C-alpha positions as a printed Julia matrix, in Angstrom:
415×3 Matrix{Float64}:
 136.2   -15.38  117.06
 134.17  -18.18  118.44
 130.79  -19.27  116.63
 128.69  -17.1   119.26
 130.61  -14.16  118.23
 130.25  -14.3   114.78
 126.38  -14.88  115.21
 126.48  -11.86  117.73
 128.34   -9.5   115.3
 125.93  -10.37  112.4
 122.99   -9.88  114.27
 124.32   -6.31  115.24
 125.05   -5.4   111.31
 121.45   -6.55  110.27
 119.9    -4.37  113.09
 122.37   -1.66  112.01
 121.2    -1.77  108.24
 117.43   -1.99  109.13
 117.55    1.22  111.1
 119.52    2.87  108.04
 116.74    1.58  105.64
 113.97    2.75  108.15
 115.47    6.41  108.61
 115.97    6.73  104.66
 112.18    5.52  104.11
 111.19    8.34  106.66
 113.1    11.04  104.83
 111.47   10.26  101.86
 107.79   10.41  103.43
 108.41   13.72  105.04
 109.77   15.03  101.88
 106.87   14.1    99.87
 104.47   15.56  102.74
 106.44   18.85  102.47
 106.27   18.83   98.74
 102.01   18.39   98.74
 101.97   20.98  101.59
 104.07   23.51   99.35
 102.06   23.06   96.04
 100.08   25.68   94.9
  96.38   25.29   95.48
  95.38   25.97   91.62
  97.94   23.09   90.35
  95.34   20.55   89.74
  91.96   22.34   89.49
  88.82   20.06   89.33
  85.84   21.1    87.48
  82.55   20.5    89.34
  79.36   19.71   87.72
  77.02   22.92   86.91
  74.58   23.27   89.91
  77.07   21.51   92.21
  78.89   24.43   93.78
  77.95   23.1    97.49
  80.11   19.69   96.65
  83.7    19.69   97.26
  85.78   19.68   94.03
  87.81   16.5    93.45
  90.93   18.29   92.55
  91.09   20.98   95.12
  93.78   21.68   97.67
  94.07   19.63  100.71
  91.95   20.27  103.48
  92.81   22.87  105.92
  94.46   24.96  103.25
  92.71   28.01  101.2
  91.83   28.09   97.79
  93.27   30.99   95.36
  90.52   32.8    93.96
  90.06   36.01   91.85
  87.34   38.25   93.35
  85.9    41.92   92.44
  84.02   44.25   94.49
  79.97   44.8    93.96
  79.59   48.38   92.38
  76.9    50.92   92.77
  76.85   52.99   89.52
  74.85   55.13   87.2
  73.99   54.04   83.86
  71.6    54.76   80.99
  68.55   51.82   81.08
  68.92   51.05   77.45
  68.61   48.14   74.55
  70.58   48.23   71.63
  69.99   46.56   68.18
  71.1    46.44   64.74
  68.87   47.55   61.72
  68.85   48.6    58.2
  67.65   52.07   56.41
  64.92   51.92   53.88
  63.61   54.67   51.72
  60.19   56.38   52.91
  58.83   55.33   49.22
  60.72   53.05   46.58
  59.48   51.86   43.41
  61.05   50.3    40.21
  59.09   51.94   37.18
  57.83   49.4    34.64
  55.68   50.06   31.24
  52.56   48.36   31.06
  52.76   47.87   27.52
  55.62   46.95   25.06
  57.04   49.41   22.76
  59.91   51.55   21.77
  61.63   54.15   23.97
  60.99   57.17   22.22
  62.25   59.85   24.89
  63.79   59.82   28.38
  63.12   63.17   30.44
  65.73   62.72   33.41
  69.35   62.48   34.0
  70.66   59.78   36.52
  70.82   60.12   40.13
  69.01   63.76   39.81
  65.72   64.89   41.89
  62.51   64.79   40.17
  59.2    66.01   41.15
  55.84   64.22   41.34
  54.2    63.76   37.81
  57.52   64.5    35.92
  57.54   62.67   32.51
  60.53   60.3    32.71
  59.92   57.79   29.76
  58.01   58.1    26.67
  57.11   55.08   24.51
  56.35   55.41   20.85
  52.5    56.16   20.76
  52.16   56.45   16.99
  49.25   53.63   17.09
  47.65   54.93   20.36
  47.66   58.43   19.21
  45.9    57.38   15.84
  43.36   55.25   17.91
  42.53   57.97   20.19
  41.92   60.59   16.82
  39.91   57.73   15.41
  37.7    57.4    18.79
  37.3    61.18   19.08
  35.76   61.23   15.31
  33.33   58.54   16.14
  32.25   60.58   19.15
  31.77   63.71   17.24
  29.6    62.02   14.76
  27.71   60.15   17.73
  27.12   63.77   19.39
  25.77   65.37   16.11
  23.47   62.19   15.61
  22.1    62.56   19.07
  21.47   66.35   18.82
  19.91   65.78   15.44
  17.73   62.93   16.76
  16.39   64.92   19.51
  15.38   67.75   17.1
  13.5    65.32   15.03
  12.02   63.75   17.97
  10.42   67.21   18.94
   8.9    67.36   15.4
   7.59   63.9    15.86
   9.52   62.77   12.87
  11.31   59.87   14.73
  10.24   57.57   17.49
  11.85   57.68   21.1
  13.71   54.28   20.17
  15.68   55.97   17.83
  16.8    58.77   20.15
  17.41   55.87   22.67
  19.6    54.0    20.1
  21.68   57.43   19.09
  22.27   58.06   22.68
  23.35   54.64   23.42
  26.17   54.96   20.61
  26.85   58.45   22.14
  28.05   56.6    25.44
  29.78   53.84   23.42
  32.01   56.36   21.79
  32.67   58.37   24.79
  34.12   55.23   26.43
  36.21   54.61   23.24
  37.75   58.04   23.88
  38.72   57.16   27.39
  39.98   53.67   26.36
  42.06   55.2    23.77
  43.46   58.07   26.07
  44.35   55.37   28.63
  46.26   53.5    26.14
  48.07   56.62   25.36
  48.93   57.37   28.85
  50.5    54.12   29.28
  53.19   55.05   27.11
  54.23   58.24   29.27
  55.59   56.67   32.65
  55.8    59.3    35.23
  56.98   59.96   38.37
  54.6    58.87   41.1
  56.09   60.99   44.01
  58.96   63.13   44.4
  62.36   61.6    44.73
  65.71   60.73   43.29
  66.08   58.47   40.42
  68.37   56.11   40.04
  70.73   54.74   37.17
  68.63   53.8    33.86
  68.83   50.27   32.21
  67.61   51.6    28.69
  68.36   54.14   25.78
  66.32   55.98   23.23
  65.37   53.37   20.56
  65.47   50.47   22.72
  62.24   48.14   22.72
  60.96   47.13   25.7
  58.71   44.5    26.99
  55.71   44.75   29.23
  57.01   44.52   32.78
  60.66   45.3    32.02
  62.62   47.33   34.43
  63.25   51.03   33.34
  64.47   53.21   36.36
  64.07   53.25   40.21
  62.99   55.87   42.19
  63.48   56.62   45.93
  62.04   59.23   48.29
  65.12   59.7    50.89
  64.22   62.8    52.16
  62.96   60.66   54.86
  64.08   57.14   55.84
  62.69   54.16   57.67
  64.75   52.2    59.95
  63.65   48.53   60.47
  65.48   46.68   63.34
  64.39   44.09   65.94
  64.15   43.81   69.74
  63.76   41.06   72.24
  60.3    40.08   73.26
  61.13   41.07   77.05
  61.33   44.53   75.67
  57.9    44.45   74.36
  55.97   46.2    77.56
  58.19   49.18   77.38
  57.96   50.19   73.84
  55.54   53.01   72.58
  55.1    54.66   69.43
  56.79   58.07   69.76
  59.78   57.19   71.43
  63.15   58.77   70.66
  65.9    56.47   69.07
  69.35   56.99   68.53
  70.48   55.91   65.41
  74.49   55.66   64.41
  76.12   54.47   61.33
  79.9    53.78   60.36
  79.54   55.76   57.1
  79.26   58.9    59.12
  81.09   58.13   62.3
  80.96   60.49   65.4
  77.19   61.85   64.25
  74.22   60.31   65.92
  71.04   60.81   64.13
  67.44   61.18   65.84
  64.7    58.85   64.89
  60.98   58.34   66.35
  59.76   54.92   67.01
  56.99   54.47   64.08
  55.17   51.2    64.42
  55.57   47.6    65.83
  54.67   44.42   64.05
  51.88   42.73   66.29
  53.4    39.24   65.55
  56.43   38.06   67.42
  59.01   36.04   65.36
  58.69   32.49   67.03
  62.21   31.74   65.71
  64.11   34.35   67.25
  61.4    35.7    70.01
  61.92   39.23   68.67
  59.61   41.71   67.84
  59.97   43.93   64.26
  60.16   47.66   64.93
  60.25   50.5    62.59
  61.31   54.17   63.1
  61.32   57.29   61.04
  64.51   59.42   60.4
  64.69   62.73   58.98
  67.29   62.69   56.29
  66.96   66.16   54.68
  70.55   66.34   54.13
  70.92   63.38   52.43
  73.82   62.2    54.56
  72.23   58.67   54.76
  71.17   56.14   51.97
  68.98   53.41   51.89
  70.29   50.09   52.72
  73.22   51.28   55.09
  73.79   49.34   58.42
  73.11   50.96   61.34
  73.35   50.53   65.19
  69.91   51.47   66.87
  69.64   52.77   70.71
  66.68   53.17   72.78
  67.02   54.66   75.57
  64.25   54.17   78.28
  65.6    56.15   81.38
  68.65   56.32   83.66
  69.3    53.98   86.43
  70.62   55.23   89.83
  72.86   53.11   92.08
  72.61   50.02   89.93
  74.65   47.29   91.5
  77.03   45.62   89.04
  79.26   42.55   88.92
  81.37   40.98   86.02
  79.7    38.38   83.97
  82.18   35.64   84.92
  81.19   35.69   88.51
  77.92   34.17   87.94
  77.56   30.8    88.64
  75.3    28.71   86.31
  72.34   26.77   87.11
  68.62   26.75   87.64
  68.78   29.92   89.66
  71.89   32.58   89.05
  73.93   32.6    92.01
  77.7    34.12   93.28
  80.45   33.05   95.63
  80.59   36.02   98.26
  83.72   36.17  100.04
  83.97   37.54  103.79
  86.35   36.4   106.27
  88.2    34.06  104.33
  85.33   31.69  103.31
  83.09   31.63  100.29
  79.45   31.42  100.63
  76.96   30.59   97.56
  74.33   33.41   97.45
  71.35   33.2    94.91
  70.69   36.57   92.79
  68.12   38.05   90.75
  69.86   39.49   87.59
  68.94   42.83   85.82
  70.37   44.59   82.89
  73.22   43.83   80.94
  76.03   45.91   79.75
  79.5    45.23   78.11
  80.92   42.57   80.44
  78.86   43.44   83.34
  75.47   42.43   84.73
  73.33   43.87   86.99
  71.85   42.23   89.9
  68.97   43.59   91.39
  68.58   41.25   94.47
  70.96   39.25   96.83
  73.83   41.77   97.16
  74.84   45.17   98.41
  77.44   47.52   97.32
  81.31   46.62   98.31
  80.85   42.88   98.96
  83.62   40.73   97.28
  82.16   37.95   94.52
  84.42   35.48   93.21
  85.07   36.11   89.27
  87.67   33.22   88.85
  87.93   29.5    90.2
  84.25   29.11   91.52
  84.14   25.63   90.21
  86.62   24.19   92.63
  84.33   25.99   95.12
  82.07   24.34   98.03
  79.77   26.22  100.56
  81.91   27.41  103.37
  85.44   26.73  101.62
  88.6    28.67  102.89
  89.66   30.93  100.15
  92.47   33.32   99.53
  91.64   36.25   97.25
  94.23   36.85   94.87
  94.48   39.2    91.49
  93.8    42.92   91.09
  90.33   42.69   92.95
  91.95   41.44   96.03
  91.64   43.28   99.14
  95.31   44.88   99.94
  96.92   43.05  103.21
 100.2    43.39  104.99
 103.31   41.68  103.56
 103.6    39.55  106.91
  99.85   38.43  106.48
  99.85   37.61  103.23
 103.0    35.06  103.69
 101.75   33.58  106.71
  99.69   30.72  105.16
 102.98   29.54  103.02
 105.34   30.15  105.98
 103.62   28.11  108.27
 103.45   25.29  105.6
 106.98   25.78  104.78
 107.88   25.69  108.4
 106.13   22.75  109.14
 107.7    20.78  106.13
 111.52   22.11  106.83
 111.09   21.3   110.31
 109.79   17.66  109.97
 112.52   17.34  107.34
 115.25   18.83  109.34
 113.92   16.61  112.68
 113.94   13.48  110.51
 117.75   14.12  109.23
 118.99   15.12  112.64
 117.46   11.65  114.26
 118.97    9.71  111.57
 122.27   11.2   111.76
 121.91   10.6   115.43
 121.04    6.82  115.09
 123.94    6.12  112.5
 126.39    7.96  114.83
 125.35    5.89  117.96
 125.95    2.65  116.34
């Protein structure tokens, strides 16, 4: 082989290897393109900043491909316009009886947990000293009365002066006051029920020495109860005395109780922005007791045809908004919200019944973005139409790959 032939042969070999390398590189590039085209749109979601729904997400699908989002239809429903709260039951009247004077317990006139009438004698303290003081005061009063009467007769006969009669009248008044004081001291040793109610569990026994102000027994009027609860300040304009309230307790499941709104606190709580309310509840049967936890439900009226959407459809921002899906595109619409229910919120302005709103995937959307509804709320589509987009992407990637392989095979065979 001549020197020129050797050079020619070497150049042909280098050219052949270069063509093969370029073909392999082309196949790798086409395979990467096909891989990217067949990736799920939600493989790398990007979270947009709040209020930036109109800007494209950094991690969304390639331009031209629809974003998979979950949707739900706007529903027109009828429901009760109501507000709920938690509350606590309190006795209509409640007091802990305490002695106003120290002494030894001489008698107990009730049984624990029983009903007592107003004025019933509950606890008696030893009153020997008070009774003796009262007897002394009564004796002095009797003597003062006799002296005053005698002086009146003597003054009529001009035997004494008017001044002497006035002195006896003053003494009579002092003795009358002494009797009243002794009676008041004696009354303090007899502790009576201030109102009709149920007594609690006593803390003393006969013979105990109790100090002034010591707890003896509590008495509760539970024939009617007070329901104390708080409501948001936004409901203040809709509250009025006499409104009907439904009260439910876990202690009596399945049995709602009726109460009447009785009073509102004139001051709003500056911490929770709520108003304290109190209702009255008839408890003649004694099913409820003070201190119970209850749920309060206040119905303002019935709402007809209210538009409801899932809470997760609301896009946060300065003004609430939702993404509406129509003709495969997402449009951001500002809305005005109303009442809330479990997992749902009323839209009073901005939407109409039957529209599709995005409930998941809003953070990767922009105004006018192409979307593909998925999930339970997506409208039904024929199987052929549902697979059109994926088939086109797979076909484009597959055809490109096949064309690349065929081209490389042809070049290698030609050489």
